[in-house]
All heavy atoms as a GROMACS GRO file, in nm:
protein
  579
    1VAL      N    1   0.084  -0.119   0.000
    1VAL     CA    2   0.000   0.000   0.000
    1VAL      C    3   0.088   0.125   0.000
    1VAL      O    4   0.061   0.219  -0.073
    1VAL     CB    5  -0.096   0.000   0.121
    1VAL    CG1    6  -0.169   0.132   0.133
    1VAL    CG2    7  -0.196  -0.114   0.111
    2ALA      N    8   0.193   0.124   0.083
    2ALA     CA    9   0.282   0.241   0.088
    2ALA      C   10   0.346   0.266  -0.048
    2ALA      O   11   0.354   0.380  -0.093
    2ALA     CB   12   0.389   0.220   0.195
    3LYS      N   13   0.388   0.160  -0.115
    3LYS     CA   14   0.451   0.174  -0.247
    3LYS      C   15   0.353   0.234  -0.347
    3LYS      O   16   0.389   0.323  -0.425
    3LYS     CB   17   0.500   0.038  -0.296
    3LYS     CG   18   0.582   0.042  -0.420
    3LYS     CD   19   0.637  -0.096  -0.451
    3LYS     CE   20   0.731  -0.092  -0.570
    3LYS     NZ   21   0.787  -0.224  -0.597
    4LEU      N   22   0.229   0.190  -0.344
    4LEU     CA   23   0.127   0.243  -0.434
    4LEU      C   24   0.102   0.391  -0.406
    4LEU      O   25   0.098   0.474  -0.498
    4LEU     CB   26  -0.004   0.165  -0.419
    4LEU     CG   27  -0.123   0.220  -0.497
    4LEU    CD1   28  -0.100   0.206  -0.647
    4LEU    CD2   29  -0.250   0.150  -0.455
    5LEU      N   30   0.087   0.425  -0.278
    5LEU     CA   31   0.064   0.566  -0.244
    5LEU      C   32   0.179   0.654  -0.287
    5LEU      O   33   0.158   0.764  -0.340
    5LEU     CB   34   0.039   0.579  -0.093
    5LEU     CG   35  -0.093   0.518  -0.043
    5LEU    CD1   36  -0.096   0.516   0.110
    5LEU    CD2   37  -0.211   0.594  -0.098
    6LEU      N   38   0.301   0.608  -0.264
    6LEU     CA   39   0.418   0.687  -0.305
    6LEU      C   40   0.424   0.701  -0.456
    6LEU      O   41   0.459   0.809  -0.508
    6LEU     CB   42   0.546   0.622  -0.251
    6LEU     CG   43   0.564   0.632  -0.100
    6LEU    CD1   44   0.677   0.540  -0.054
    6LEU    CD2   45   0.587   0.774  -0.055
    7SER      N   46   0.389   0.595  -0.528
    7SER     CA   47   0.391   0.602  -0.675
    7SER      C   48   0.285   0.698  -0.729
    7SER      O   49   0.298   0.750  -0.839
    7SER     CB   50   0.371   0.463  -0.736
    7SER     OG   51   0.237   0.421  -0.721
    8ARG      N   52   0.182   0.725  -0.649
    8ARG     CA   53   0.077   0.817  -0.688
    8ARG      C   54   0.098   0.957  -0.635
    8ARG      O   55   0.010   1.040  -0.636
    8ARG     CB   56  -0.058   0.764  -0.640
    8ARG     CG   57  -0.095   0.629  -0.690
    8ARG     CD   58  -0.167   0.637  -0.824
    8ARG     NE   59  -0.187   0.507  -0.882
    8ARG     CZ   60  -0.304   0.448  -0.897
    8ARG    NH1   61  -0.413   0.505  -0.857
    8ARG    NH2   62  -0.311   0.330  -0.954
    9GLY      N   63   0.218   0.982  -0.577
    9GLY     CA   64   0.250   1.118  -0.536
    9GLY      C   65   0.239   1.149  -0.388
    9GLY      O   66   0.251   1.265  -0.349
   10ALA      N   67   0.215   1.050  -0.304
   10ALA     CA   68   0.207   1.076  -0.160
   10ALA      C   69   0.340   1.131  -0.109
   10ALA      O   70   0.447   1.090  -0.155
   10ALA     CB   71   0.173   0.948  -0.085
   11ASP      N   72   0.334   1.224  -0.016
   11ASP     CA   73   0.452   1.287   0.041
   11ASP      C   74   0.493   1.210   0.166
   11ASP      O   75   0.428   1.216   0.268
   11ASP     CB   76   0.421   1.432   0.074
   11ASP     CG   77   0.542   1.510   0.123
   11ASP    OD1   78   0.649   1.449   0.146
   11ASP    OD2   79   0.530   1.632   0.139
   12ALA      N   80   0.606   1.139   0.158
   12ALA     CA   81   0.655   1.057   0.269
   12ALA      C   82   0.701   1.142   0.387
   12ALA      O   83   0.720   1.089   0.497
   12ALA     CB   84   0.769   0.966   0.222
   13ALA      N   85   0.718   1.271   0.369
   13ALA     CA   86   0.770   1.357   0.476
   13ALA      C   87   0.659   1.423   0.558
   13ALA      O   88   0.687   1.494   0.653
   13ALA     CB   89   0.860   1.466   0.417
   14LEU      N   90   0.533   1.400   0.522
   14LEU     CA   91   0.424   1.462   0.597
   14LEU      C   92   0.424   1.414   0.741
   14LEU      O   93   0.464   1.303   0.771
   14LEU     CB   94   0.290   1.429   0.535
   14LEU     CG   95   0.260   1.491   0.400
   14LEU    CD1   96   0.124   1.445   0.350
   14LEU    CD2   97   0.264   1.642   0.408
   15GLN      N   98   0.378   1.501   0.831
   15GLN     CA   99   0.370   1.469   0.973
   15GLN      C  100   0.225   1.479   1.019
   15GLN      O  101   0.151   1.565   0.972
   15GLN     CB  102   0.454   1.566   1.056
   15GLN     CG  103   0.602   1.559   1.026
   15GLN     CD  104   0.679   1.660   1.108
   15GLN    OE1  105   0.624   1.752   1.166
   15GLN    NE2  106   0.810   1.644   1.112
   16ASN      N  107   0.187   1.392   1.113
   16ASN     CA  108   0.053   1.404   1.171
   16ASN      C  109   0.054   1.510   1.280
   16ASN      O  110   0.155   1.578   1.303
   16ASN     CB  111   0.002   1.267   1.222
   16ASN     CG  112   0.079   1.214   1.342
   16ASN    OD1  113   0.160   1.281   1.402
   16ASN    ND2  114   0.051   1.089   1.376
   17SER      N  115  -0.057   1.527   1.349
   17SER     CA  116  -0.069   1.634   1.449
   17SER      C  117   0.026   1.615   1.566
   17SER      O  118   0.053   1.709   1.641
   17SER     CB  119  -0.213   1.643   1.500
   17SER     OG  120  -0.252   1.519   1.557
   18LYS      N  121   0.081   1.495   1.584
   18LYS     CA  122   0.178   1.470   1.692
   18LYS      C  123   0.322   1.482   1.644
   18LYS      O  124   0.415   1.454   1.717
   18LYS     CB  125   0.155   1.329   1.748
   18LYS     CG  126   0.022   1.316   1.819
   18LYS     CD  127   0.008   1.177   1.876
   18LYS     CE  128  -0.127   1.166   1.946
   18LYS     NZ  129  -0.145   1.034   2.003
   19GLY      N  130   0.340   1.518   1.517
   19GLY     CA  131   0.473   1.534   1.462
   19GLY      C  132   0.535   1.405   1.412
   19GLY      O  133   0.654   1.400   1.382
   20LEU      N  134   0.455   1.300   1.401
   20LEU     CA  135   0.508   1.171   1.354
   20LEU      C  136   0.491   1.158   1.204
   20LEU      O  137   0.388   1.192   1.148
   20LEU     CB  138   0.433   1.056   1.422
   20LEU     CG  139   0.444   1.047   1.573
   20LEU    CD1  140   0.352   0.937   1.626
   20LEU    CD2  141   0.588   1.022   1.615
   21THR      N  142   0.596   1.107   1.138
   21THR     CA  143   0.587   1.076   0.996
   21THR      C  144   0.546   0.931   0.980
   21THR      O  145   0.552   0.851   1.076
   21THR     CB  146   0.723   1.097   0.928
   21THR    OG1  147   0.817   1.004   0.983
   21THR    CG2  148   0.773   1.240   0.943
   22ALA      N  149   0.509   0.894   0.859
   22ALA     CA  150   0.475   0.754   0.830
   22ALA      C  151   0.594   0.664   0.861
   22ALA      O  152   0.578   0.553   0.911
   22ALA     CB  153   0.430   0.739   0.686
   23GLU      N  154   0.714   0.713   0.832
   23GLU     CA  155   0.836   0.635   0.860
   23GLU      C  156   0.850   0.608   1.010
   23GLU      O  157   0.880   0.496   1.052
   23GLU     CB  158   0.960   0.708   0.810
   23GLU     CG  159   1.089   0.634   0.838
   23GLU     CD  160   1.212   0.714   0.800
   23GLU    OE1  161   1.204   0.800   0.709
   23GLU    OE2  162   1.316   0.691   0.863
   24MET      N  163   0.828   0.709   1.092
   24MET     CA  164   0.837   0.692   1.237
   24MET      C  165   0.736   0.590   1.288
   24MET      O  166   0.769   0.506   1.371
   24MET     CB  167   0.814   0.826   1.308
   24MET     CG  168   0.920   0.928   1.288
   24MET     SD  169   0.863   1.085   1.360
   24MET     CE  170   0.996   1.194   1.314
   25ILE      N  171   0.614   0.599   1.236
   25ILE     CA  172   0.510   0.506   1.279
   25ILE      C  173   0.543   0.364   1.234
   25ILE      O  174   0.530   0.268   1.311
   25ILE     CB  175   0.371   0.552   1.226
   25ILE    CG1  176   0.333   0.686   1.290
   25ILE    CG2  177   0.265   0.446   1.254
   25ILE    CD1  178   0.216   0.754   1.223
   26ALA      N  179   0.589   0.350   1.110
   26ALA     CA  180   0.626   0.218   1.059
   26ALA      C  181   0.740   0.158   1.140
   26ALA      O  182   0.739   0.039   1.172
   26ALA     CB  183   0.665   0.227   0.911
   27GLN      N  184   0.838   0.241   1.177
   27GLN     CA  185   0.951   0.192   1.256
   27GLN      C  186   0.902   0.147   1.394
   27GLN      O  187   0.943   0.043   1.443
   27GLN     CB  188   1.058   0.299   1.270
   27GLN     CG  189   1.182   0.249   1.338
   27GLN     CD  190   1.301   0.339   1.313
   27GLN    OE1  191   1.288   0.449   1.262
   27GLN    NE2  192   1.417   0.292   1.349
   28ARG      N  193   0.815   0.224   1.454
   28ARG     CA  194   0.760   0.191   1.585
   28ARG      C  195   0.683   0.060   1.583
   28ARG      O  196   0.685  -0.016   1.680
   28ARG     CB  197   0.667   0.305   1.626
   28ARG     CG  198   0.652   0.322   1.773
   28ARG     CD  199   0.601   0.461   1.800
   28ARG     NE  200   0.463   0.454   1.842
   28ARG     CZ  201   0.388   0.558   1.866
   28ARG    NH1  202   0.436   0.679   1.848
   28ARG    NH2  203   0.266   0.546   1.908
   29LYS      N  204   0.619   0.030   1.468
   29LYS     CA  205   0.540  -0.091   1.453
   29LYS      C  206   0.625  -0.210   1.407
   29LYS      O  207   0.575  -0.321   1.396
   29LYS     CB  208   0.427  -0.069   1.353
   29LYS     CG  209   0.335   0.044   1.387
   29LYS     CD  210   0.241   0.004   1.495
   29LYS     CE  211   0.140   0.117   1.514
   29LYS     NZ  212   0.045   0.085   1.617
   30GLY      N  213   0.753  -0.187   1.375
   30GLY     CA  214   0.840  -0.295   1.334
   30GLY      C  215   0.829  -0.333   1.187
   30GLY      O  216   0.864  -0.444   1.149
   31HIS      N  217   0.785  -0.240   1.103
   31HIS     CA  218   0.770  -0.266   0.960
   31HIS      C  219   0.895  -0.219   0.885
   31HIS      O  220   0.894  -0.115   0.820
   31HIS     CB  221   0.645  -0.198   0.906
   31HIS     CG  222   0.518  -0.243   0.971
   31HIS    ND1  223   0.469  -0.370   0.957
   31HIS    CD2  224   0.433  -0.178   1.053
   31HIS    CE1  225   0.358  -0.382   1.026
   31HIS    NE2  226   0.333  -0.268   1.086
   32ALA      N  227   1.001  -0.297   0.894
   32ALA     CA  228   1.132  -0.258   0.840
   32ALA      C  229   1.128  -0.231   0.689
   32ALA      O  230   1.191  -0.136   0.642
   32ALA     CB  231   1.236  -0.364   0.872
   33ARG      N  232   1.057  -0.311   0.613
   33ARG     CA  233   1.052  -0.292   0.467
   33ARG      C  234   0.981  -0.161   0.431
   33ARG      O  235   1.022  -0.092   0.339
   33ARG     CB  236   0.983  -0.410   0.399
   33ARG     CG  237   1.070  -0.532   0.405
   33ARG     CD  238   1.018  -0.654   0.335
   33ARG     NE  239   0.890  -0.640   0.266
   33ARG     CZ  240   0.824  -0.741   0.215
   33ARG    NH1  241   0.870  -0.863   0.226
   33ARG    NH2  242   0.708  -0.722   0.155
   34VAL      N  243   0.878  -0.126   0.506
   34VAL     CA  244   0.808   0.000   0.481
   34VAL      C  245   0.898   0.117   0.518
   34VAL      O  246   0.902   0.217   0.446
   34VAL     CB  247   0.674   0.005   0.558
   34VAL    CG1  248   0.607   0.142   0.543
   34VAL    CG2  249   0.580  -0.105   0.512
   35VAL      N  250   0.972   0.105   0.627
   35VAL     CA  251   1.067   0.209   0.669
   35VAL      C  252   1.167   0.235   0.557
   35VAL      O  253   1.191   0.350   0.518
   35VAL     CB  254   1.138   0.172   0.800
   35VAL    CG1  255   1.253   0.268   0.828
   35VAL    CG2  256   1.041   0.170   0.917
   36GLU      N  257   1.225   0.130   0.502
   36GLU     CA  258   1.324   0.146   0.394
   36GLU      C  259   1.261   0.209   0.270
   36GLU      O  260   1.322   0.294   0.205
   36GLU     CB  261   1.389   0.012   0.360
   36GLU     CG  262   1.482  -0.039   0.470
   36GLU     CD  263   1.588   0.064   0.507
   36GLU    OE1  264   1.652   0.123   0.417
   36GLU    OE2  265   1.608   0.084   0.628
   37LEU      N  266   1.141   0.168   0.238
   37LEU     CA  267   1.069   0.225   0.123
   37LEU      C  268   1.047   0.374   0.142
   37LEU      O  269   1.071   0.456   0.053
   37LEU     CB  270   0.936   0.153   0.103
   37LEU     CG  271   0.848   0.204  -0.009
   37LEU    CD1  272   0.912   0.177  -0.143
   37LEU    CD2  273   0.712   0.137  -0.001
   38LEU      N  274   1.002   0.414   0.262
   38LEU     CA  275   0.977   0.555   0.290
   38LEU      C  276   1.107   0.635   0.291
   38LEU      O  277   1.110   0.747   0.242
   38LEU     CB  278   0.903   0.569   0.422
   38LEU     CG  279   0.759   0.516   0.421
   38LEU    CD1  280   0.706   0.501   0.564
   38LEU    CD2  281   0.669   0.605   0.337
   39ARG      N  282   1.212   0.577   0.344
   39ARG     CA  283   1.342   0.647   0.345
   39ARG      C  284   1.391   0.668   0.202
   39ARG      O  285   1.441   0.776   0.169
   39ARG     CB  286   1.446   0.566   0.423
   39ARG     CG  287   1.429   0.580   0.571
   39ARG     CD  288   1.537   0.507   0.646
   39ARG     NE  289   1.511   0.516   0.789
   39ARG     CZ  290   1.560   0.436   0.878
   39ARG    NH1  291   1.643   0.338   0.843
   39ARG    NH2  292   1.532   0.451   1.006
   40SER      N  293   1.378   0.567   0.119
   40SER     CA  294   1.426   0.581  -0.019
   40SER      C  295   1.341   0.682  -0.096
   40SER      O  296   1.391   0.752  -0.184
   40SER     CB  297   1.429   0.447  -0.090
   40SER     OG  298   1.298   0.396  -0.108
   41ALA      N  299   1.214   0.694  -0.062
   41ALA     CA  300   1.126   0.790  -0.128
   41ALA      C  301   1.164   0.933  -0.091
   41ALA      O  302   1.144   1.025  -0.172
   41ALA     CB  303   0.981   0.764  -0.090
   42GLN      N  304   1.218   0.953   0.028
   42GLN     CA  305   1.254   1.088   0.073
   42GLN      C  306   1.391   1.131   0.027
   42GLN      O  307   1.422   1.249   0.027
   42GLN     CB  308   1.248   1.095   0.225
   42GLN     CG  309   1.107   1.088   0.280
   42GLN     CD  310   1.104   1.106   0.428
   42GLN    OE1  311   1.161   1.202   0.480
   42GLN    NE2  312   1.039   1.015   0.498
   43THR      N  313   1.476   1.038  -0.013
   43THR     CA  314   1.612   1.071  -0.053
   43THR      C  315   1.611   1.166  -0.172
   43THR      O  316   1.557   1.136  -0.277
   43THR     CB  317   1.690   0.943  -0.091
   43THR    OG1  318   1.687   0.854   0.020
   43THR    CG2  319   1.832   0.973  -0.128
   44GLY      N  320   1.665   1.282  -0.149
   44GLY     CA  321   1.676   1.380  -0.255
   44GLY      C  322   1.550   1.458  -0.284
   44GLY      O  323   1.552   1.548  -0.366
   45THR      N  324   1.440   1.427  -0.215
   45THR     CA  325   1.316   1.498  -0.244
   45THR      C  326   1.288   1.612  -0.149
   45THR      O  327   1.206   1.696  -0.176
   45THR     CB  328   1.196   1.401  -0.242
   45THR    OG1  329   1.186   1.344  -0.112
   45THR    CG2  330   1.210   1.293  -0.345
   46GLN      N  331   1.356   1.611  -0.035
   46GLN     CA  332   1.329   1.717   0.063
   46GLN      C  333   1.460   1.783   0.103
   46GLN      O  334   1.552   1.720   0.150
   46GLN     CB  335   1.261   1.658   0.186
   46GLN     CG  336   1.223   1.763   0.286
   46GLN     CD  337   1.150   1.706   0.406
   46GLN    OE1  338   1.142   1.586   0.423
   46GLN    NE2  339   1.098   1.791   0.490
   47SER      N  340   1.466   1.912   0.085
   47SER     CA  341   1.584   1.988   0.122
   47SER      C  342   1.600   1.991   0.273
   47SER      O  343   1.503   1.991   0.348
   47SER     CB  344   1.568   2.132   0.070
   47SER     OG  345   1.665   2.216   0.129
   48ALA      N  346   1.725   1.990   0.319
   48ALA     CA  347   1.751   1.996   0.463
   48ALA      C  348   1.700   2.126   0.524
   48ALA      O  349   1.672   2.132   0.643
   48ALA     CB  350   1.901   1.981   0.487
   49LEU      N  351   1.686   2.229   0.440
   49LEU     CA  352   1.638   2.358   0.490
   49LEU      C  353   1.488   2.369   0.490
   49LEU      O  354   1.432   2.461   0.548
   49LEU     CB  355   1.698   2.470   0.404
   49LEU     CG  356   1.850   2.479   0.400
   49LEU    CD1  357   1.893   2.587   0.302
   49LEU    CD2  358   1.905   2.506   0.538
   50GLN      N  359   1.423   2.279   0.425
   50GLN     CA  360   1.277   2.284   0.411
   50GLN      C  361   1.210   2.233   0.539
   50GLN      O  362   1.249   2.131   0.594
   50GLN     CB  363   1.237   2.196   0.293
   50GLN     CG  364   1.101   2.220   0.240
   50GLN     CD  365   1.080   2.134   0.116
   50GLN    OE1  366   1.148   2.036   0.092
   50GLN    NE2  367   0.982   2.172   0.037
   51THR      N  368   1.109   2.304   0.587
   51THR     CA  369   1.032   2.260   0.704
   51THR      C  370   0.927   2.161   0.659
   51THR      O  371   0.850   2.189   0.566
   51THR     CB  372   0.963   2.380   0.771
   51THR    OG1  373   1.063   2.478   0.801
   51THR    CG2  374   0.890   2.339   0.895
   52PRO      N  375   0.919   2.043   0.725
   52PRO     CA  376   0.819   1.944   0.683
   52PRO      C  377   0.678   1.999   0.706
   52PRO      O  378   0.652   2.069   0.804
   52PRO     CB  379   0.843   1.826   0.775
   52PRO     CG  380   0.971   1.851   0.845
   52PRO     CD  381   1.003   1.995   0.832
   53ARG      N  382   0.587   1.966   0.615
   53ARG     CA  383   0.447   2.005   0.632
   53ARG      C  384   0.381   1.913   0.732
   53ARG      O  385   0.425   1.800   0.753
   53ARG     CB  386   0.372   1.993   0.499
   53ARG     CG  387   0.423   2.088   0.395
   53ARG     CD  388   0.345   2.077   0.268
   53ARG     NE  389   0.333   1.938   0.225
   53ARG     CZ  390   0.253   1.898   0.129
   53ARG    NH1  391   0.179   1.983   0.065
   53ARG    NH2  392   0.245   1.771   0.095
   54VAL      N  393   0.276   1.959   0.795
   54VAL     CA  394   0.199   1.880   0.891
   54VAL      C  395   0.072   1.834   0.822
   54VAL      O  396   0.004   1.911   0.760
   54VAL     CB  397   0.166   1.960   1.018
   54VAL    CG1  398   0.075   1.880   1.109
   54VAL    CG2  399   0.292   2.001   1.090
   55GLU      N  400   0.044   1.706   0.832
   55GLU     CA  401  -0.076   1.651   0.771
   55GLU      C  402  -0.152   1.571   0.876
   55GLU      O  403  -0.102   1.472   0.928
   55GLU     CB  404  -0.036   1.561   0.653
   55GLU     CG  405  -0.152   1.494   0.585
   55GLU     CD  406  -0.250   1.595   0.523
   55GLU    OE1  407  -0.204   1.681   0.447
   55GLU    OE2  408  -0.369   1.584   0.551
   56SER      N  409  -0.271   1.616   0.909
   56SER     CA  410  -0.348   1.551   1.014
   56SER      C  411  -0.407   1.418   0.969
   56SER      O  412  -0.458   1.342   1.052
   56SER     CB  413  -0.460   1.643   1.061
   56SER     OG  414  -0.547   1.673   0.954
   57ASP      N  415  -0.399   1.386   0.839
   57ASP     CA  416  -0.457   1.262   0.791
   57ASP      C  417  -0.367   1.141   0.811
   57ASP      O  418  -0.410   1.029   0.786
   57ASP     CB  419  -0.494   1.275   0.643
   57ASP     CG  420  -0.608   1.372   0.621
   57ASP    OD1  421  -0.684   1.395   0.718
   57ASP    OD2  422  -0.622   1.422   0.510
   58ILE      N  423  -0.242   1.160   0.852
   58ILE     CA  424  -0.156   1.048   0.883
   58ILE      C  425  -0.194   1.001   1.022
   58ILE      O  426  -0.184   1.075   1.119
   58ILE     CB  427  -0.007   1.084   0.879
   58ILE    CG1  428   0.033   1.133   0.741
   58ILE    CG2  429   0.078   0.962   0.919
   58ILE    CD1  430   0.175   1.183   0.734
   59LEU      N  431  -0.238   0.878   1.032
   59LEU     CA  432  -0.289   0.828   1.159
   59LEU      C  433  -0.189   0.737   1.228
   59LEU      O  434  -0.121   0.660   1.163
   59LEU     CB  435  -0.418   0.748   1.137
   59LEU     CG  436  -0.535   0.825   1.076
   59LEU    CD1  437  -0.650   0.728   1.054
   59LEU    CD2  438  -0.578   0.939   1.164
   60ASP      N  439  -0.182   0.748   1.358
   60ASP     CA  440  -0.112   0.650   1.439
   60ASP      C  441  -0.220   0.559   1.494
   60ASP      O  442  -0.300   0.600   1.578
   60ASP     CB  443  -0.034   0.719   1.551
   60ASP     CG  444   0.042   0.620   1.637
   60ASP    OD1  445   0.031   0.498   1.613
   60ASP    OD2  446   0.113   0.665   1.729
   61LEU      N  447  -0.225   0.439   1.445
   61LEU     CA  448  -0.336   0.350   1.478
   61LEU      C  449  -0.339   0.309   1.624
   61LEU      O  450  -0.440   0.255   1.670
   61LEU     CB  451  -0.334   0.227   1.388
   61LEU     CG  452  -0.356   0.259   1.240
   61LEU    CD1  453  -0.350   0.133   1.156
   61LEU    CD2  454  -0.486   0.332   1.216
   62ASP      N  455  -0.235   0.337   1.700
   62ASP     CA  456  -0.238   0.311   1.844
   62ASP      C  457  -0.345   0.396   1.912
   62ASP      O  458  -0.397   0.361   2.016
   62ASP     CB  459  -0.103   0.342   1.910
   62ASP     CG  460   0.000   0.233   1.884
   62ASP    OD1  461  -0.041   0.121   1.848
   62ASP    OD2  462   0.118   0.262   1.899
   63ASP      N  463  -0.376   0.511   1.852
   63ASP     CA  464  -0.473   0.604   1.910
   63ASP      C  465  -0.616   0.580   1.863
   63ASP      O  466  -0.707   0.647   1.906
   63ASP     CB  467  -0.434   0.748   1.876
   63ASP     CG  468  -0.300   0.787   1.937
   63ASP    OD1  469  -0.260   0.725   2.037
   63ASP    OD2  470  -0.236   0.878   1.882
   64SER      N  471  -0.635   0.485   1.773
   64SER     CA  472  -0.767   0.460   1.717
   64SER      C  473  -0.825   0.332   1.774
   64SER      O  474  -0.755   0.234   1.790
   64SER     CB  475  -0.757   0.446   1.565
   64SER     OG  476  -0.704   0.564   1.510
   65PRO      N  477  -0.956   0.332   1.798
   65PRO     CA  478  -1.020   0.208   1.844
   65PRO      C  479  -1.025   0.108   1.730
   65PRO      O  480  -1.024   0.147   1.613
   65PRO     CB  481  -1.161   0.253   1.884
   65PRO     CG  482  -1.184   0.377   1.806
   65PRO     CD  483  -1.050   0.441   1.789
   66PRO      N  484  -1.029  -0.021   1.761
   66PRO     CA  485  -1.035  -0.122   1.654
   66PRO      C  486  -1.168  -0.111   1.578
   66PRO      O  487  -1.269  -0.074   1.635
   66PRO     CB  488  -1.026  -0.255   1.729
   66PRO     CG  489  -1.063  -0.225   1.868
   66PRO     CD  490  -1.027  -0.081   1.893
   67VAL      N  491  -1.161  -0.143   1.451
   67VAL     CA  492  -1.280  -0.141   1.367
   67VAL      C  493  -1.342  -0.279   1.372
   67VAL      O  494  -1.274  -0.378   1.347
   67VAL     CB  495  -1.247  -0.102   1.222
   67VAL    CG1  496  -1.370  -0.111   1.133
   67VAL    CG2  497  -1.185   0.036   1.217
   68VAL      N  498  -1.470  -0.285   1.405
   68VAL     CA  499  -1.539  -0.413   1.413
   68VAL      C  500  -1.647  -0.414   1.307
   68VAL      O  501  -1.728  -0.324   1.300
   68VAL     CB  502  -1.601  -0.432   1.553
   68VAL    CG1  503  -1.676  -0.564   1.560
   68VAL    CG2  504  -1.496  -0.424   1.661
   69THR      N  505  -1.643  -0.517   1.223
   69THR     CA  506  -1.745  -0.530   1.119
   69THR      C  507  -1.800  -0.671   1.120
   69THR      O  508  -1.736  -0.763   1.171
   69THR     CB  509  -1.688  -0.501   0.980
   69THR    OG1  510  -1.584  -0.594   0.953
   69THR    CG2  511  -1.636  -0.359   0.970
   70SER      N  512  -1.914  -0.687   1.064
   70SER     CA  513  -1.974  -0.818   1.050
   70SER      C  514  -1.977  -0.852   0.903
   70SER      O  515  -2.029  -0.776   0.822
   70SER     CB  516  -2.116  -0.817   1.108
   70SER     OG  517  -2.177  -0.940   1.086
   71VAL      N  518  -1.919  -0.966   0.866
   71VAL     CA  519  -1.910  -1.006   0.727
   71VAL      C  520  -1.968  -1.146   0.712
   71VAL      O  521  -1.932  -1.236   0.787
   71VAL     CB  522  -1.763  -1.004   0.677
   71VAL    CG1  523  -1.753  -1.053   0.535
   71VAL    CG2  524  -1.705  -0.866   0.691
   72ASP      N  525  -2.054  -1.162   0.614
   72ASP     CA  526  -2.105  -1.293   0.580
   72ASP      C  527  -2.000  -1.361   0.493
   72ASP      O  528  -1.984  -1.327   0.375
   72ASP     CB  529  -2.237  -1.283   0.506
   72ASP     CG  530  -2.293  -1.416   0.462
   72ASP    OD1  531  -2.239  -1.522   0.505
   72ASP    OD2  532  -2.391  -1.418   0.387
   73GLU      N  533  -1.924  -1.454   0.548
   73GLU     CA  534  -1.814  -1.519   0.477
   73GLU      C  535  -1.860  -1.633   0.388
   73GLU      O  536  -1.779  -1.692   0.318
   73GLU     CB  537  -1.710  -1.569   0.578
   73GLU     CG  538  -1.644  -1.456   0.654
   73GLU     CD  539  -1.541  -1.505   0.754
   73GLU    OE1  540  -1.513  -1.626   0.757
   73GLU    OE2  541  -1.490  -1.420   0.829
   74SER      N  542  -1.988  -1.666   0.386
   74SER     CA  543  -2.034  -1.779   0.307
   74SER      C  544  -2.022  -1.755   0.156
   74SER      O  545  -2.016  -1.849   0.080
   74SER     CB  546  -2.180  -1.812   0.342
   74SER     OG  547  -2.264  -1.703   0.311
   75ASN      N  548  -2.014  -1.628   0.114
   75ASN     CA  549  -2.006  -1.598  -0.030
   75ASN      C  550  -1.864  -1.564  -0.074
   75ASN      O  551  -1.844  -1.531  -0.190
   75ASN     CB  552  -2.098  -1.479  -0.062
   75ASN     CG  553  -2.243  -1.514  -0.043
   75ASN    OD1  554  -2.281  -1.628  -0.062
   75ASN    ND2  555  -2.322  -1.417  -0.004
   76ILE      N  556  -1.766  -1.572   0.016
   76ILE     CA  557  -1.629  -1.536  -0.018
   76ILE      C  558  -1.561  -1.654  -0.086
   76ILE      O  559  -1.565  -1.766  -0.037
   76ILE     CB  560  -1.549  -1.494   0.106
   76ILE    CG1  561  -1.612  -1.367   0.166
   76ILE    CG2  562  -1.403  -1.470   0.071
   76ILE    CD1  563  -1.548  -1.322   0.295
   77ILE      N  564  -1.503  -1.630  -0.202
   77ILE     CA  565  -1.431  -1.734  -0.277
   77ILE      C  566  -1.282  -1.709  -0.260
   77ILE      O  567  -1.234  -1.600  -0.287
   77ILE     CB  568  -1.470  -1.731  -0.425
   77ILE    CG1  569  -1.620  -1.755  -0.440
   77ILE    CG2  570  -1.390  -1.834  -0.502
   77ILE    CD1  571  -1.669  -1.739  -0.582
   78ASN      N  572  -1.208  -1.810  -0.221
   78ASN     CA  573  -1.063  -1.795  -0.203
   78ASN      C  574  -0.991  -1.801  -0.334
   78ASN      O  575  -0.998  -1.868  -0.417
   78ASN     CB  576  -1.008  -1.898  -0.106
   78ASN     CG  577  -1.057  -1.871   0.033
   78ASN    OD1  578  -1.081  -1.756   0.067
   78ASN    ND2  579  -1.070  -1.974   0.112
   0.00000   0.00000   0.00000
């Protein structure tokens, strides 16, 4: 999903309201491959002098309640 979003122009340097980037959240969750993907996406794209933008849409799922849904699995084909 991260690779698709980046290929469609997502900014890997955005920060949520707590100042966390997607890379920080991925690292905290132990997603090493996503961390490397996000790091490679930022290489050369953000100047050291540039201030990162804040984006409230980046979520840290630790702060969100679990989503509970009911699905009728009888029609699902593997």
